[in-house]
C-alpha positions as CSV (number, residue, x, y, z in Angstrom):
1,M,52.6,-71.0,-26.7
2,N,49.8,-73.6,-26.9
3,A,49.6,-75.7,-30.1
4,P,46.9,-74.6,-32.4
5,Q,43.7,-76.6,-32.6
6,L,41.6,-77.5,-35.6
7,C,39.0,-75.0,-34.7
8,D,41.6,-72.3,-34.8
9,I,42.6,-73.0,-38.4
10,R,39.3,-73.8,-40.0
11,P,39.8,-71.1,-42.7
12,C,42.7,-73.3,-43.9
13,L,40.2,-76.0,-44.6
14,E,37.9,-74.0,-46.9
15,G,39.6,-75.1,-50.1
16,A,40.8,-71.7,-51.2
17,V,44.4,-72.8,-51.4
18,P,45.4,-76.4,-52.3
19,A,47.2,-78.4,-49.5
20,M,50.2,-80.6,-49.7
21,M,50.4,-84.1,-48.2
22,A,53.6,-86.0,-47.4
23,T,53.6,-89.8,-47.1
24,C,56.2,-92.5,-46.9
25,A,56.3,-95.9,-48.6
26,E,57.2,-99.1,-46.9
27,D,60.8,-98.9,-48.1
28,G,61.1,-95.4,-46.6
29,M,60.8,-93.4,-49.9
30,P,58.9,-90.1,-49.2
31,N,56.3,-88.7,-51.5
32,V,54.7,-85.2,-51.7
33,A,51.5,-84.5,-53.6
34,Y,48.9,-81.7,-53.8
35,L,45.4,-82.3,-52.3
36,S,42.2,-81.1,-53.7
37,Q,40.4,-81.0,-50.4
38,V,41.0,-81.1,-46.6
39,Y,37.6,-81.3,-45.0
40,Y,36.8,-80.4,-41.4
41,V,35.0,-83.3,-39.7
42,D,35.2,-82.3,-36.0
43,E,37.7,-81.1,-33.4
44,R,39.9,-84.2,-33.8
45,H,39.3,-85.4,-37.4
46,V,39.7,-84.3,-41.0
47,A,38.7,-86.0,-44.2
48,L,40.9,-86.0,-47.4
49,S,39.5,-86.5,-50.8
50,F,40.2,-89.9,-52.4
51,Q,40.1,-89.3,-56.2
52,F,42.8,-91.5,-57.6
53,F,44.6,-94.6,-56.6
54,N,48.0,-93.0,-56.8
55,K,51.3,-93.1,-54.9
56,T,49.9,-91.2,-52.0
57,R,47.0,-93.7,-51.7
58,R,49.3,-96.7,-51.8
59,N,51.6,-95.2,-49.2
60,I,48.9,-94.4,-46.8
61,L,47.4,-97.9,-47.0
62,A,50.8,-99.3,-46.3
63,N,51.8,-96.7,-43.6
64,P,48.8,-94.9,-42.1
65,H,50.8,-91.9,-40.9
66,G,51.3,-88.7,-42.9
67,T,51.5,-84.9,-42.7
68,V,49.5,-82.2,-44.4
69,L,50.6,-78.7,-45.0
70,V,47.8,-76.1,-45.1
71,L,47.9,-72.3,-45.7
72,H,45.7,-69.7,-44.0
73,P,44.1,-67.8,-46.9
74,Q,44.1,-64.4,-45.0
75,T,47.4,-64.4,-43.0
76,A,49.5,-66.7,-45.2
77,A,50.5,-68.7,-42.1
78,F,51.4,-72.4,-42.7
79,Y,50.3,-75.2,-40.4
80,R,51.5,-78.8,-40.4
81,L,48.9,-81.5,-39.5
82,H,50.2,-84.8,-38.3
83,I,47.5,-87.3,-39.2
84,R,46.7,-91.0,-39.0
85,Y,44.5,-92.8,-41.4
86,L,41.4,-94.5,-39.9
87,R,38.9,-95.4,-42.7
88,T,37.3,-94.6,-46.0
89,E,33.6,-93.7,-46.4
90,T,32.0,-94.0,-49.8
91,E,28.5,-92.9,-48.9
92,G,26.6,-91.1,-46.2
93,P,26.6,-87.5,-44.9
94,L,30.3,-87.0,-44.8
95,F,30.9,-88.3,-48.3
96,E,28.0,-86.2,-49.8
97,G,29.2,-83.1,-48.0
98,M,32.7,-83.5,-49.4
99,K,31.3,-84.4,-52.9
100,A,29.3,-81.2,-53.1
101,Q,32.2,-79.0,-51.9
102,L,34.6,-80.7,-54.3
103,A,32.2,-80.1,-57.2
104,G,32.4,-76.4,-56.4
105,I,36.2,-76.5,-56.2
106,A,36.4,-78.4,-59.5
107,S,34.1,-76.1,-61.4
108,H,36.0,-73.0,-60.1
109,T,39.3,-74.5,-61.3
110,G,38.0,-75.9,-64.6
111,M,38.6,-79.5,-63.4
112,Q,35.0,-80.7,-63.2
113,D,35.7,-83.5,-65.7
114,V,38.8,-84.6,-63.7
115,F,37.7,-84.2,-60.0
116,R,35.5,-87.2,-59.1
117,L,35.3,-88.2,-55.4
118,L,35.8,-92.0,-54.9
119,G,35.8,-91.8,-51.2
120,A,36.3,-89.7,-48.1
121,D,39.4,-90.8,-46.2
122,V,39.0,-90.0,-42.5
123,Y,42.1,-89.2,-40.5
124,E,42.7,-88.5,-36.8
125,V,44.7,-85.3,-36.3
126,E,47.3,-86.3,-33.7
127,R,49.1,-82.9,-33.6
128,I,49.2,-79.5,-35.3
129,E,52.2,-77.3,-35.4
130,A,52.6,-73.7,-36.7
131,V,55.4,-73.4,-39.2
132,E,57.9,-70.7,-38.5
133,G,57.5,-67.6,-40.6
134,E,56.2,-64.0,-40.7
135,P,52.4,-64.2,-41.3
136,L,50.3,-61.2,-41.9
137,P,48.3,-59.8,-39.0
138,P,45.0,-61.6,-38.5
139,L,41.8,-60.0,-39.7
140,P,39.4,-58.6,-37.1
141,A,37.2,-61.4,-35.6
142,R,33.9,-61.7,-37.4
143,T,30.8,-60.7,-35.5
144,G,27.1,-61.1,-36.2
145,T,26.5,-64.8,-36.6
146,L,26.0,-65.5,-32.9
147,T,23.9,-62.4,-32.6
148,A,21.7,-63.6,-35.5
149,V,21.2,-66.9,-33.9
150,R,20.2,-65.3,-30.6
151,R,17.8,-62.9,-32.4
152,C,16.3,-65.8,-34.3
153,S,15.9,-67.8,-31.1
154,E,14.2,-64.9,-29.3
155,Q,11.8,-64.2,-32.1
156,L,10.9,-67.9,-32.5
157,S,10.1,-68.1,-28.8
158,R,7.4,-65.5,-29.3
159,C,5.8,-67.0,-32.4
160,T,2.4,-68.7,-32.1
161,S,2.0,-69.9,-35.7
162,L,4.1,-71.4,-38.4
163,D,3.5,-68.3,-40.6
164,E,5.2,-66.2,-37.9
165,A,8.0,-68.6,-37.4
166,L,8.9,-68.8,-41.1
167,N,8.8,-65.0,-41.4
168,S,11.0,-64.6,-38.3
169,V,13.7,-66.9,-39.7
170,L,13.8,-65.4,-43.2
171,G,13.6,-61.9,-41.6
172,T,16.6,-62.6,-39.4
173,L,18.6,-63.8,-42.4
174,T,17.8,-60.8,-44.5
175,D,18.0,-58.1,-41.8
176,F,21.0,-59.3,-39.7
177,M,23.0,-61.4,-42.1
178,K,22.2,-59.6,-45.4
179,V,21.2,-62.9,-47.0
180,E,19.2,-61.8,-50.1
181,H,18.0,-65.2,-51.3
182,A,16.5,-67.9,-49.0
183,M,13.7,-70.4,-48.7
184,V,12.2,-72.9,-46.4
185,L,11.0,-76.3,-47.6
186,M,9.0,-78.9,-45.7
187,L,9.0,-82.7,-46.3
188,D,6.0,-84.6,-47.6
189,P,6.7,-88.0,-46.0
190,A,4.3,-89.9,-48.4
191,S,5.9,-88.7,-51.6
192,Q,9.3,-88.1,-50.2
193,T,9.5,-84.7,-51.8
194,L,10.2,-81.2,-50.4
195,Y,7.8,-78.4,-51.0
196,T,8.5,-74.7,-50.7
197,V,6.5,-72.9,-47.9
198,A,8.3,-69.6,-47.8
199,S,11.0,-67.7,-49.7
200,C,12.5,-64.2,-50.0
201,G,14.5,-62.3,-52.6
202,Y,13.2,-64.0,-55.7
203,P,11.0,-62.6,-58.5
204,I,8.4,-65.3,-57.8
205,S,7.8,-66.9,-54.4
206,G,7.8,-70.4,-55.7
207,V,5.5,-71.5,-52.8
208,G,4.4,-75.0,-53.6
209,S,7.3,-75.9,-55.9
210,E,8.8,-79.3,-55.2
211,I,12.2,-80.9,-55.1
212,G,12.9,-84.6,-54.8
213,M,15.1,-86.2,-52.2
214,G,18.7,-86.2,-53.5
215,Q,18.1,-83.5,-56.1
216,G,20.5,-80.5,-55.9
217,V,22.0,-79.1,-52.7
218,I,18.6,-79.1,-51.0
219,G,17.7,-82.7,-51.9
220,V,21.1,-84.0,-50.8
221,A,21.0,-82.2,-47.5
222,A,17.5,-83.7,-46.9
223,R,18.4,-87.2,-47.9
224,E,21.7,-87.3,-45.9
225,R,20.4,-85.1,-43.1
226,T,23.5,-83.1,-43.1
227,P,24.4,-79.5,-44.1
228,V,25.7,-79.1,-47.6
229,R,27.7,-76.1,-48.7
230,I,29.1,-75.0,-52.1
231,T,31.3,-71.9,-52.5
232,H,31.6,-71.8,-56.3
233,M,29.2,-72.3,-59.1
234,T,28.7,-75.9,-60.2
235,N,26.3,-77.5,-62.6
236,A,26.5,-80.8,-60.7
237,Y,24.2,-79.5,-57.9
238,R,21.9,-77.1,-59.7
239,Y,18.2,-78.1,-59.6
240,S,16.9,-78.5,-63.1
241,Q,13.5,-76.9,-62.4
242,A,15.2,-73.6,-61.6
243,V,14.8,-72.5,-65.2
244,R,11.6,-74.3,-66.3
245,I,8.2,-75.3,-65.4
246,G,7.8,-79.1,-65.2
247,F,4.9,-80.9,-66.7
248,E,3.3,-84.2,-65.9
249,A,2.2,-86.5,-68.6
250,A,-1.4,-85.8,-69.6
251,S,-4.0,-88.5,-69.4
252,A,-7.8,-88.9,-69.3
253,D,-8.0,-88.1,-65.6
254,S,-4.9,-86.0,-65.0
255,P,-4.1,-82.4,-65.9
256,A,-1.0,-81.5,-67.9
257,A,0.9,-78.8,-66.1
258,T,0.8,-79.3,-62.3
259,E,4.1,-78.0,-61.2
260,I,5.0,-74.6,-59.8
261,P,8.2,-72.9,-61.0
262,Y,11.1,-73.3,-58.6
263,P,12.2,-69.8,-57.4
264,G,16.0,-70.4,-57.1
265,L,18.7,-68.4,-58.8
266,P,19.4,-69.5,-62.4
267,A,23.2,-69.3,-61.8
268,P,24.0,-69.6,-58.1
269,H,27.7,-69.4,-57.1
270,S,27.3,-70.1,-53.4
271,Q,24.7,-72.4,-51.8
272,L,24.1,-73.7,-48.3
273,A,21.4,-76.0,-47.1
274,A,20.7,-77.2,-43.5
275,P,18.2,-79.9,-42.7
276,L,15.4,-79.2,-40.2
277,L,15.7,-82.1,-37.7
278,S,13.6,-82.7,-34.5
279,G,13.7,-85.8,-32.5
280,G,15.7,-87.6,-35.2
281,R,12.9,-86.8,-37.7
282,L,13.4,-84.8,-40.9
283,L,10.9,-82.0,-41.2
284,G,12.4,-80.0,-44.1
285,V,15.4,-77.8,-45.2
286,L,16.5,-74.2,-44.6
287,F,18.3,-73.0,-47.7
288,V,20.3,-69.9,-48.7
289,E,22.1,-69.0,-51.9
290,S,24.0,-66.1,-53.6
291,P,25.2,-65.1,-57.0
292,N,28.7,-64.4,-55.5
293,D,31.5,-66.9,-55.0
294,M,32.7,-67.7,-51.4
295,Q,29.6,-66.1,-49.9
296,F,29.1,-68.7,-47.2
297,G,31.9,-70.0,-45.0
298,F,31.9,-72.3,-42.0
299,E,30.6,-69.5,-39.7
300,E,27.5,-69.2,-41.9
301,E,27.2,-73.0,-42.0
302,D,27.3,-73.1,-38.2
303,M,24.8,-70.3,-37.9
304,L,22.3,-71.9,-40.4
305,V,22.5,-75.3,-38.7
306,A,21.7,-73.6,-35.3
307,M,18.8,-71.6,-36.8
308,A,17.5,-74.7,-38.6
309,G,17.5,-76.5,-35.2
310,H,15.6,-73.7,-33.5
311,L,13.0,-73.6,-36.4
312,A,12.6,-77.4,-36.3
313,A,11.9,-77.4,-32.6
314,A,9.4,-74.6,-33.0
315,V,7.6,-76.4,-35.8
316,S,7.4,-79.6,-33.7
317,L,5.9,-77.6,-30.8
318,M,3.4,-75.9,-33.0
319,Q,2.5,-79.2,-34.6
320,A,1.7,-80.6,-31.2
321,S,-0.4,-77.6,-30.1
322,T,-2.5,-76.7,-33.2
323,E,-5.6,-78.6,-32.2
324,S,-8.5,-76.4,-31.2
325,P,-10.0,-77.0,-27.7
326,E,-13.5,-77.1,-29.2
327,P,-14.7,-77.8,-32.7
328,P,-16.1,-74.7,-34.5
329,P,-19.9,-74.2,-34.7
330,R,-21.5,-75.6,-37.9
331,E,-23.6,-72.8,-39.4
332,E,-26.4,-73.5,-41.9
333,R,-25.6,-70.8,-44.5
334,P,-23.2,-67.9,-44.6
335,A,-24.8,-64.6,-43.7
336,K,-23.9,-63.1,-47.0
337,Q,-23.9,-65.0,-50.3
338,A,-21.0,-64.4,-52.7
339,V,-22.0,-62.7,-55.9
340,G,-20.5,-62.3,-59.4
341,V,-19.3,-64.7,-62.1
342,P,-18.9,-68.2,-60.6
343,L,-15.4,-69.5,-60.0
344,Q,-14.8,-72.7,-61.9
345,V,-13.0,-75.1,-59.6
346,R,-11.9,-78.4,-61.0
347,R,-10.2,-81.3,-59.1
348,F,-8.4,-84.3,-60.6
349,A,-8.7,-87.2,-58.2
350,S,-5.5,-88.9,-59.4
351,N,-3.2,-86.4,-57.5
352,D,-5.7,-84.1,-55.9
353,S,-4.7,-81.2,-58.1
354,V,-7.0,-78.3,-58.1
355,F,-7.5,-75.7,-60.9
356,I,-9.4,-72.4,-60.5
357,D,-10.6,-71.0,-63.8
358,N,-8.3,-73.3,-65.6
359,A,-5.2,-72.0,-63.7
360,Y,-3.3,-74.6,-61.7
361,L,-3.3,-73.8,-58.0
362,I,-2.2,-76.8,-55.8
363,K,-2.1,-80.5,-55.6
364,G,-1.5,-83.3,-53.1
365,V,-2.6,-83.0,-49.5
366,A,-3.1,-79.3,-49.7
367,G,-5.3,-79.8,-52.8
368,A,-7.4,-82.3,-50.9
369,I,-7.8,-79.9,-48.1
370,L,-9.0,-77.1,-50.4
371,W,-11.5,-79.4,-52.1
372,K,-12.9,-80.5,-48.7
373,L,-13.3,-76.8,-47.6
374,L,-15.0,-75.7,-50.9
375,R,-17.2,-78.8,-51.0
376,D,-18.5,-78.1,-47.5
377,Y,-18.9,-74.5,-48.4
378,V,-21.0,-75.3,-51.5
379,Q,-23.0,-78.1,-50.0
380,L,-23.4,-77.0,-46.4
381,G,-22.7,-73.3,-46.4
382,R,-19.8,-73.8,-43.9
383,T,-17.1,-71.2,-43.5
384,E,-15.6,-72.1,-40.1
385,F,-13.2,-75.1,-39.8
386,S,-10.6,-76.6,-37.4
387,N,-7.4,-78.5,-37.8
388,R,-8.9,-81.3,-35.7
389,E,-11.5,-82.1,-38.2
390,L,-9.0,-82.1,-41.0
391,R,-6.9,-84.6,-39.2
392,L,-9.9,-86.9,-38.8
393,D,-11.2,-86.5,-42.4
394,A,-10.2,-89.7,-44.3
395,S,-10.9,-88.0,-47.7
396,I,-7.8,-85.8,-47.2
397,R,-5.5,-88.8,-46.8
398,L,-3.0,-87.3,-44.4
399,P,-0.1,-89.8,-44.2
400,D,-0.2,-89.9,-40.4
401,V,-0.8,-87.7,-37.4
402,T,2.9,-86.6,-37.5
403,D,2.5,-85.1,-40.9
404,N,2.7,-81.3,-40.6
405,L,-0.8,-80.2,-41.2
406,E,0.0,-76.6,-40.2
407,A,2.6,-76.4,-43.0
408,R,0.0,-77.6,-45.5
409,L,-2.3,-74.9,-44.4
410,V,0.4,-72.3,-44.7
411,L,1.2,-73.5,-48.2
412,L,-2.5,-73.4,-49.2
413,R,-3.0,-70.0,-47.6
414,R,-0.1,-68.5,-49.5
415,R,-1.0,-70.0,-52.8
416,L,-4.5,-68.7,-52.5
417,A,-3.1,-65.2,-51.7
418,E,-1.0,-65.3,-54.8
419,H,-3.8,-66.5,-57.0
420,G,-6.2,-63.7,-56.2
421,P,-8.6,-62.3,-53.7
422,H,-11.7,-64.4,-54.4
423,V,-10.8,-67.3,-52.1
424,R,-8.7,-67.0,-49.0
425,I,-8.1,-68.6,-45.6
426,E,-8.0,-66.6,-42.4
427,K,-6.8,-67.8,-39.0
428,T,-9.4,-67.2,-36.3
429,G,-7.8,-68.9,-33.3
430,R,-5.7,-71.8,-32.1
431,G,-6.4,-74.6,-34.6
432,L,-9.3,-72.6,-36.1
433,F,-9.7,-70.9,-39.4
434,R,-12.3,-69.4,-41.8
435,L,-12.8,-69.8,-45.5
436,V,-13.6,-66.5,-47.2
437,V,-15.2,-66.8,-50.6
438,Q,-16.1,-63.6,-52.6
439,R,-17.6,-65.2,-55.7
440,P,-19.9,-68.1,-56.2
441,V,-18.2,-71.5,-56.7
442,E,-18.9,-74.3,-59.1
443,L,-17.2,-77.6,-58.4
444,T,-16.2,-80.1,-61.1
445,Q,-14.7,-83.5,-60.3
446,A,-12.6,-85.0,-63.1
C-alpha cells in the first residue's frame, strides 16, 4: 500500500480537531503538546502556528525534527507526519492566511483573547504514515466543484462585456455551488481601495461601496494577493462598514455623506476571498460568505481561486479590446428634448462626488465620468460617447491606461439604474455607449 500524500489527508488540516506534536530536547527528553493549527502550504510542506515560546518551540529550534499526529474529521483515521523545521515567516501571504484561519478557530473555541499568531513555522513533510486502526468508511467523493469551474470557464469564453462576465461568475456560484452571498470588487490603483461592482444575495447591492487594502477578509486577500478563508465567525476580520454608512468630514467644498453601505452579512460565520490576478497585477477580489459555520473548505477555496483566475483573464482581455474602431458621430442636439422638472446635479470637485436631487450617487473616477457626460449633454447636446475619448479626456484623471475603465462604466451604469430611470447608460457597440436623459438637467459645480 502506498504511503498517503498530503493531498490525500487535507481534511485533517482544516482545524476541526486539534493536532498533537511530539518533539525532543537536546538531552533526549520528549515532549508532546497540542497544536492550534496545521496549515496546508503545498504538496510537500505544512505550517504550524507559533503562538508561544514554550517547550515545543525550544525543542524544535534545538532539534528541527518532530512528528505531528492528525485526525481525519470524517473517518477518525489517524496519520503521523514526520516533519523537519525550515523557517518562520512573520508577514506575507502565508502568515496572513494562517492568521485569518486561526482567528476563526479561536473565536469558535472561545480563545480569541489567547490565540495570537506570532509566526508561521514552515516544515517539510518528509514522510506520512497511516496509524493502524479501524477507521470509518470514507464519505463519497465530493462532486461539483470542477464542474462549476468548467461551466464558469465556458460561460466566460462567450462573454463580450464585463457586465456579462460578472453575471456569469455570480450565476455559476449561485446556480451550481448554491452560494447565496457573493460579490466582486475591483481595485482603484490611485486610492488603493476596492469598490464593489457586482453582488448577489444581499438586501442591497452595495455597488460602489468601498473597502481599504488590509481591511477584513477582502482587504487582506487583496493586500497579500492570496486566498483568505475563515470557517467560523470572528470579529477580527469583519469589515466595520457592514452595519453602518460611513461619513466623510464635511467642509466648505465637500459633501457630508459620500459612502455607500457595504452589502455584506452582519454576522458571517464563513468567508472566503480570492484575489483577481492577471500578469502579476491585482485587479480585484472575488468574495463569498455564509451565515453557517464550516461552509467553505479547501475544495471551495481551490474552486474560487480557479474562477478568480478565469475572471481576471477575461477582464484583462476585455480591457484591451474595449476601444471603438471609430469615434461616435457628434450630433448638434438630441432629436427629442427631455421634459419635466429639472434634475439638480451637483458635483464636488474635491473628490468628484456627484449628487442628484441631493441624493449621493457616485464619486471618484466614475463621478468624473458622469460629470463629463452630463456636461457634454447640456452644453453640446451629445448623447453618443466612446471609451476612447474617455481615456483621452484629462478632466477624468484616469490613473493610467491600465486602469479598468470598463469596470468604472459598469459601476456607473449600475448605480444609475438603482437611482432611478431618469438618467441611464446604454451600451451601443464595442467601446460605444449612449447617455439617455429623460428630464432636463441643471448642473452645479461646488
